[in-house]
Structures are given as structure tokens and as C-alpha cells.
Phi, psi and omega in degrees: 000140180288150179292132183255003185302327180292345180273350189301313182298317181296318180298311186287327181287328187251011182299148177283110179269125185235075179297150188302333185276350183280128178301150185304310186290331177290332183295329181225071189288341186264001185248121173278140188272011187296172180275126182268157173290145183298334182282348182273072188284347183288347181244040182231166180297318182292331180291316184277347183294146176301153181297335182260018177225115177278134175252119191231177174208160172281142177269117184297135177160153181067188176055229183296336182298330183290346179255003183265158184278048176211155176287172182306119186301314184295326182280320194246346183262100186295320179296322177300315180297321180295317178295319181299318180288320187285323192269336195233142177261357181218144177228147175233137174291127179293311180224353192288350175242007175285151190308312185298334181270309188276342183226062191290335177226154181297127180082359181242126178245146179243097187256351189303315184292321179288323176303319181296321179295315180297317178298317179300315180298317180295320179296330185252017175056046178249151171269166184232136170257128177272132185214118357216161188259333190219104188209158180271347188246164179052040172268150179288154181301322182300331180278308186292328185255003182285157179257083186249146170284169178298319178297319178295317178298317179298318178294322178299313181295316181297316179299316180298310183298313185285330174292312183290309180295318181298324180299324186251020178304130182082353182245336174246119190274330181228146178231131163279096184286301181248124189243122171057055185272350182247149170282174183297331182274005178088007176269152179294149176284083182270354180261306187262354175267110186301324184290312180290320181298315187269332187245352178088165187294340180294344179294336177299314178297320179298321180300317178293319180296317181295320178296318180295322177298322183285331176208091183299341183268349181286149178266129191248129188239152153272148182218136181201162173259164178069018178242023181296322183251181177279111183206183184299323183291311179292327176298324179298318177293320181297331177277321185289315189298312178298327178295318176294317180299323179296336177269004180083014179285130186280072173265122186251339187204164177231128185239134177257126183291303177085039173279101187254162177221140178288357172294336187238157180293157178290139177289094188292345178262020181300312180298315179300323179291315175303320183297328179297322181279328174300322182293340177278359182085016180268151163284148176234162182201152166253122200245344186213038191288136165212162183226100183274154183232157174282111182223113180292149179303134178086002178241172178240155176295150178281165175304320181294321177296317180294326177292319178295316177302315180299320181294324179296312178301315184297315183293326176295316179294319177302318179300318179292315181302325185273001175253126194307310185255029167275103197256355177206148181226111187241126175268140187271076187094137185251351179231139179297341181304327184236017183292144177282340191301310182297337180287329188248347183233096181301129178082359177239153180178204179050043193271353186260189185259000177225150176286179180302329183267013175075008170286157192267139176269168172307326179300321179300312183291330175298316177294315183299316181291323179294319176297320182295319179294334181270007193233047177296138179074019182294159177235171181291132178273000000 
């Protein structure tokens, strides 16, 4: 990745400042919010992004979508697919590679939906982030409630990792291998993570080794929420990763999810925290960012709320741009039409960069302008 330190002054000097008191339309007076044709790539996030920074999104499907009153978005919403292709150079499966979806029964894998995402990415010259192989949540009942010996559990995990990673070897460039392994106080999840609880902490290293064996060229990450700043949880990763690397464990990167809320202040030490992991020789990434707001049912966010949301997105992207090996920035869904946030956070929502009809919010333009400032000499993706 090219050194970005020379871009710092340009980014910070030309950043879109969106104070809370500025009306939404006044914040971006030169931009009409209409829906663009997918072929008009010069006015999209992926067009303006630096060549060494992938701009990505989660592909809606599985999980909460299966209980909503609409068909699978990725399969059936053509406008969604057009926006997905036009705007992003990287895609992540939202739920299509989580255990309960891709491995619903012991010995049975469901690959059709992920195969379709990979095919779509190849057709549209996008890279793919694999999410996730080792997690405490969204596991199938047969696994969590099964009566397995330690040797059987270990064999199940190895088979899963090597089957899934092996299937997409050369097609998925990055993997979130171990997801959310620490509690908020920096202790390991020894209660609710079946793998750590039953097999001990050394299984974490095995998961990375097995993924590397299945695809030696893939970049392997830890991924977690609540690690945006310097705190007990991020410190735990900062201690663990060098220890694993010293043992020859192939850990290549550290990823910060970035599920933010305007209820709380922006993590002002985000860049400094990313830099700590960059200094270890790791790639870094922001992998699941969204910014939810307090919005009562039947109402819309105010101009001030939208301006605050835009500033959070912008500041997060600036932090990534200014860290040399922060190589991807992924928003966790790009349209409120399919966002997970209102389903899981009562009274909060409107967390993405586009409205239900795919028109662009101030947050979108904040990202676009920040990417443009960071991208002198960019080329067509």
C-alpha cells in the first residue's frame, strides 16, 4: 500500500465540515440527490476512492432479512444490485457465511447464496471479505446443543474452516477468522464462545492455521466491535496478536467494526488506535461501520442529526485514510431499506448513507468528498 502521510494535509484541510446547526441541503448545495445509473461510475464512492483503499459494503441477506416482509434483497432487488455494483469495490456477506446459514446441519453446507455473491463480485471487479469463521453468535442449534467430545468439536471446526475457505480460495481476499473473542474488560469469552469454552484459548491459533492452509494467499484478520479507541478490549488484541505471531500463527490484520451511535461521542482516538496495530506490521480495516440515530417511529431525523451522522462517517474514514496500511473501509449496508439497526436497536435507525429509495444522504457526500481529497491521480476502477 502506498504511504498516505502526504495526503494528511489535503484531507484535513478540505474535509467536509458539517456542524450540527447547518441545514442538510445547505451542507451540500451543489449535489442533486437523485438516483444515478449504475454505469455512471465517475460519481460513485468506488470511483473516487484511492487505488490502495477498497470501499465496501455488506451484501444484504440471511439473518434478520429472512423474517422481513420482502424477498432476498441481493437476489430480487435489481436497483439494489445496480447500486451495489456501481458504488463499491469490495463486498462482504452480511449473514451468508455465518455458521447458521452456511452450515445449517452437520455435514451439510449451503453455498448457493455465497457462490452468487462471489460470482457477482468477479463480474463487477470487486474483492470479497469473508465473514466469519469463528464466532460465539449465530451458530446452528445442532452445534450449540450437540453432545460432542473435544476431539469431535475440534474436527468439526477444522472441517468447517477448511471447507469454506478452500471453496473460495483465490476468490475471497480477506477473512475475518476470529470474530469478537474478547469481552469488554479484555478477558476472553470463555462462557458463550463454544470453541474457547470447550477447547481452550489455543484453538484460536489453530483457526488461523487452518484458514491459512486452505488459502495461503488470503489475508487473515481478527475482527471486533467496541475496539474503536484505546481501551481494555483493544489492548487485549494488542497483547495477543504479537504473542501469536511469535508462535508463527499467520495473523495478518486487525479489523474494527465501527457500529457507532450519535448517542455517544465519536471515538477521537480511532486513528491513534489503528496506528498501534499498523506499527505491529498488520493490515488494518474498518469493516462494519454504520452510524445509528435516535429516530422515533413515524418521524425522520433532523438536519442536525444528519449532519452529526455525516461527521461521524467522515471522521472514521479520515482516520483510516491517514493510517498507511488501513486498506479497506466497509459500511454495514448502504441503504436504510435493508438495515439491521432498527430490528436490533429500539428507537434507533437511519444508520446508513442512503435513504430507502437509494437517494444519497449527507453522510454519503461526506464519504465521497473525503475519498476524493485522498485520491490524487486516481484511475477508473
